[in-house]
Each structure stands twice: as structure tokens, then as C-alpha cells.
N, C-alpha and C positions, 0 to 999 in steps of 0.2 A: 419654261422664259421663253414668251412672243416672238419669234423671227422678227428684226427688225427691216423694213424696206429699205433696202440701199439708196440713198440718195441720188439723182440725175441730174443732170443739166437742163434748169427750165423751157420749154419750148416757147417758141414763142407764133403770132399767126394773128393774120389780117383781114378781119370782119369784111362786112358789104357793105360798111358806110368809108369803108380807105382807113380804120383808126385801125394802129396797131397793137394788140394787145398782150402780157405776158403773162404766162403760166405760175401760178400759185405752187412755189416749190414743195410745200407740205399736200397738195391737192394728192387724193389717190384716186385713179381712174380705177374702177371698178373693173371691169374687163380685163386691165390689166395685172390688178392684183389677182385674182382668180384664176390666171393663167401661171402666175409666179409659184400661187400655192396651192393649187388644184391638187388630188389625191393622186400619188402614182403606180402605174400595176407594178407588183411586188414589193410594195412600199407598205410601211403600215405609219396611220397619222398624216399629216402636212409636211410639206416641204418635196425638195426635187427628189427623184427615183433615185435609189443609191444599192448598195450591195450591202452594204451594214450599217452599223450604230443604230443609232435611234432611232430613225425612221426610215427605215426598210432593212431588208434581207430575211432571212428565214430562221426561224427560231431555231435554237439546236434542239431543243424536246419535241420537235416534228419527228426526230426519227430516233428517239427513246421508245415510240410506242412499237415500232414494228421490231428494235431488238431485242425488246421485253417479250411479242411475240414469240417471235424465234427460239429465243433462249427456254422459253416455255414447254414449246414443240420437242427441244431436243432433248430436255427432261421428260418427258413425256413418252419420247422412245426411251431411253436410257430405262426407265423403268419396266419398260412392257418387253424392253429382252432379259430385265435382269429377273433375278426366282423373286421378286417381290411382287411384279407384276403380270406373273405368268410364262407365258413364251416359253423357249428353250431356253433361258438363260441361266446360271446359278451355280453353285461345285455336283460333282454328283451325290455328295455326302447328304447337301441341302437337300436336292430334290429327293434323294431317297427317304430322308425322316419325313417326307411330307405325306407318301405315298401310303402309310397305313390307316393315315386320318381320311385319307381320301377314300378312301375302297369301305372304310367302317361308315361311311354317309352314305355311299352309294346300296350299301346290303340293307341298312336303312330306308333309304328308298324303296326301293326293291320288296320289303315286306310291307310298304302302306302300299306300294301298286295292287301287289299279290290282295289287301285286302278290300280294296276299292274299285278297282276296277273288275269288273266281270268279262267274259270273253261268250260274247252272246252265240256263237257256232256252236261251242262245245260247251255250253250250260258251265262254266266254270271260272271259278278263278286262276291266274296264272302269272307267272314271273314274265315280266318285257324281256324279250328275247335279240333285243338291242340296246347299247349304253342311250341310243337318245332317246328312248322310248320312253324310258325312266324319268325324263324330264320333260319332253315336247309332248307325247304322247299324255301324259295322265294332265298333263296343263291344260291340254284338248278337252279333255273326256269331262275331266270334275273341276277344273278351275285352278288346279294345282299341283304348281310343279314339286317333285319329289328328289329331285336333284339338282343341281345348281346346272343350268345352260352352261357356264365358262369349262366345267368337266363332258359336258354331253357334247359339245364340238369337238374333242380332241381327240377324234378318231382315227388320226393319223398323221405320221412324223411330221408332217408340214404344219398341224395346226398345235402340236404338243402344248398342254399347258401343265408347266414347270417341269422341263426337262422330260413330259415323257407322255404316250396316251393311251387309250384304252380301248380292248376289241373283246370282243363275248368269243369266250373260247370255240361253247356250241356242243360238245361231243363231251359225256360221259368219260369214267376211264376206261371202259371194257370200246372206246371207239364208235357207242352208240349214237344218234344224235339225243339231245337232251328234250326230258317231258318237260314244258315249260308251263305244266301244273302243277307241279311238284318240284323243277331244279331247276338250277341257272349256275355261271361260273363266267367272272370277267375278269380279264388279265390288265394290269398295268405293265407296259413295254417302253424300256429308252427310247427318246427319238434317235436318238446319236448314241448308240455302245459306246463309252467309255469316256463321254464327254459331257454326259448329261445326266448319267447314272450306270451303274452297270449289273442291279440287281434287276429280277422280274418276280412282279407280285401279282397273289392271285386270289379272287374272294367269291365265296358260291355257296350254294343252298346244296349239304349235302346228305345222307341219309344215314350219315355214322354218328348225326349229332354235332358235329361239330361246325354249325351252321353261324355263317360269318366269320368262324377266324382267317385272316388274313398270314399266307405263305411267303417266303420270299425264297429265291433261288438265281445265281447266274449263272442265264441259258445261251448267255453273249449274244443278245440282244434278240433272239427269234420269238414268236409267241409261242404260246401251249397249242399244241397241235389238239390236245383234251386233257380231261381231268388227270391228276398223278393215280396213281394205284398205291393202295395203303403199301406196298413193299420201296416205291419212292417217295415215299413220306418218309421210312425208315431207314434208309439210305443213308451213310456218311457222305456228307457234302450237298444233299438230296434237298427240299424242301424242307423249310424250318416254319417253323410258326413265328409272327411278331409281336 
């Protein structure tokens, strides 16, 4: 409904010829009308400025969008820190259940790497000697990653994925450096022993025909210095196949 203009007392004035004229009480001066009804800053629509009501004020919906964005950010951070989004969250049991499948995936990536990546210096095919190479180098050389980068980035406790980080073992059971034309070995180590996991997991290409098998053992969070010997596999409480 249009706002009614308040009535005021009619004004009288004298013309140039000396006659007295009285203003029509229903006459609306355009300048006065605009001044009374012009839009005010901070308000909506016509009428005097006001802090609320239909004619002005800030809509509550304006605050809804920042609050919704903040809520989504909190949810995303919580998901990232949980076992659902990686990170170092999740219980040790949940994290340990993921590791065998992840190391099997790494082994398949190493097999593809060996078949497709040629070492021009040694004129032979070889395994990647770094976890990151399985993903990054293969992607750069032949255009297809062999291992997801979210695993390849987890090379330290600070960058852990599902509570674990991955290290190259680098030495065989005799303590000699691996010949990456034939063999490799990788370990998955808990980022925080006792909080993100207890077991250490290993996988590798071995001479004994057990290529790709995943083994686990509680090493108190220490990465293996070399690939285990046969006796270490047979020891009670030693490395157990998953």
C-alpha cells in the first residue's frame, strides 16, 4: 500500500500584483515529495531510512552464506583428518586394514613401471628406486601414472596417508644395495606408533618367487634397514604374510 503524504497547513503568499493567494491543501510539490520518499542508504524500497522492517535493514539471509561456507570448511577439515580422507587420523586397526591393499597396488605399479620404462643408461628395464617415481616419473615419461599420487606424496610422517608413510628399503637380505633391474622393496610405517598403527608392512620383488606378497610385523615404528632374511620370516613373532 502506498504511503499517504501527511497533510500540512496550507501556505499563503503575496503575488507581484499585491494579491494574496492561498495554496491548495491537496497540492503536492514535486521537490518536497522526492525529498520525503527518496531511497535511503541501507534501506530497501521507498520511505525514510530505517534499521529494520519492510523498508530497510540487512536481511538475515546475508549471513547464511558465510556461515554455510564456514561449516563446509570445518566438515572438509574433519574429513581430511579422519580415515575417510587420508591424513593421520583413524584408529590403528582401521589404518592397518588398508595397508595390504595399498602395497599390492604399489607392487602392480612397479610391475607396469618395469615393463614400460626403459633405462637408457643401462639399456635395460628396471624397477623404480623411489616410491614417488612409481607415480611421478612414469607419468612424465609415458603419460600414465602407475601409483596414485596421494600415496606417492606420503614419504614422511608429516605427509602420512591413512596414518602411514612409505619408504624405500633399498637393501637386500645381505645388506647390499638392490639391483633395481631385478628387485625392489618398500615399507609402510606408522606415522605415530601406537596412535595411527602398530604394524609395519613390507612388499617387494624377491628372488624366491614370493613377489608381491605383503608381510607385517611390529617394529615399534622403525623402518626396516634391509629386506628380512629367511630365518626372520620363520621366527615366531617375526614377519607374517598378510
